[in-house]
C-alpha positions, -999 to +999 in steps of 0.1 A: +583-223-554+555-225-538+528-204-556+531-224-585+526-256-567+497-239-548+481-224-580+450-249-590+445-258-624+411-266-647+403-278-680+375-265-693+365-275-726+339-255-747+317-282-769+291-275-792+278-269-830+298-250-858+295-214-853+283-208-823+304-187-811+331-215-788+365-190-797+348-159-801+334-163-762+370-179-755+385-144-775+363-118-756+372-135-723+412-139-731+414-106-751+385-087-747+379-087-784+355-096-810+370-107-845+336-102-872+357-127-896+345-161-894+373-186-894+364-224-886+385-238-853+407-270-869+409-296-849+416-283-808+429-247-796+445-244-764+443-212-743+457-206-706+444-176-683+452-171-641+421-159-629+424-140-595+390-149-572+382-134-540+398-157-523+420-177-543+439-177-577+431-204-602+447-211-634+417-221-664+429-242-691+404-231-720+403-261-748+384-247-779+371-273-801+358-277-835+325-282-845+327-295-878+312-331-879+351-345-894+372-335-859+345-350-839+368-383-832+392-357-811+368-348-788+361-372-765+397-377-755+396-341-743+366-345-724+379-370-706+398-351-680+380-322-679+365-302-650+343-281-668+324-284-702+308-253-721+284-265-740+276-235-765+242-232-788+233-199-809+201-185-798+192-176-834+192-214-846+169-239-828+187-269-846+218-258-821+202-257-789+187-289-799+217-307-806+234-296-770+213-326-758+240-351-780+267-328-765+256-333-728+250-370-732+286-373-746+302-356-715+282-373-695+295-408-712+331-403-708+324-381-674+295-390-654+287-365-628+319-356-618+319-325-643+303-293-637+282-284-674+274-250-684+244-246-711+254-215-730+229-198-750+251-174-772+247-148-795+220-125-776+228-097-801+206-108-828+174-099-813+153-097-841+169-133-855+160-155-823+147-187-823+155-201-786+138-181-758+154-180-723+131-197-711+133-224-726+168-223-723+163-223-684+142-248-690+164-272-708+189-269-683+172-277-652+154-307-671+194-322-674+203-304-643+232-283-655+242-245-650+228-224-675+239-186-688+231-166-719+256-149-738+268-121-766+307-123-776+300-098-799+285-072-775+309-089-749+278-096-725+276-115-699+309-132-707+327-124-673+299-136-657+302-166-672+337-174-662+333-164-624+298-188-626+321-211-629+347-201-609+329-204-582+313-237-591+348-253-595+357-286-572+370-276-543+357-235-537+329-250-512+356-265-489+382-239-491+388-232-454+383-268-441+408-287-466+446-286-465+450-261-444+484-252-442+487-254-483+461-227-482+468-204-458+500-197-483+475-192-511+452-170-491+483-149-478+487-144-519+451-137-527+449-110-506+478-090-520+467-106-557+433-085-551+447-052-543+474-052-567+472-076-596+498-062-624+529-069-599+517-106-590+513-112-627+546-128-628+550-154-600+515-172-611+524-190-645 
């Protein structure tokens, strides 16, 4: 039972306007596929994925929220205990970019500074339709003191990089060697075998 209890869990909540690609980014990360037909998320969807990092294994809980206005009242309760807020806009829609400010404000209102916020410009494959430059996205992220990356769920661009970036910033990553030494030895021993033989470790991580 030890590996199960030692597996750190982190809640990631995905926020942003309707049809910016929240579900598509999650689907690309989870299953490495892209669905060309659009279906609005109703309410909140939940998925879980174990991520194998260099020095430990973590369980990411991905909460996909609806972008439609009628579901907005549900969202604060999901932000409340999240470790990470991923706020997405569509690079081909300036309005979705401008609206990220209110999403970030909502996260800060619920979590203060005790949360990692990543601003994500999605749909970089829409080169001809782009309305928001990389520089603008980076400048906004710097101004608001959040992380930034651009992605394309459709092309599969930077999706793994997004989650690696998140994983590297997770609470506890920087203090890995110094805290809770006995418990960490267990995790480290386990993860050293994970990196060389991922499939057989799958069974004990759930």
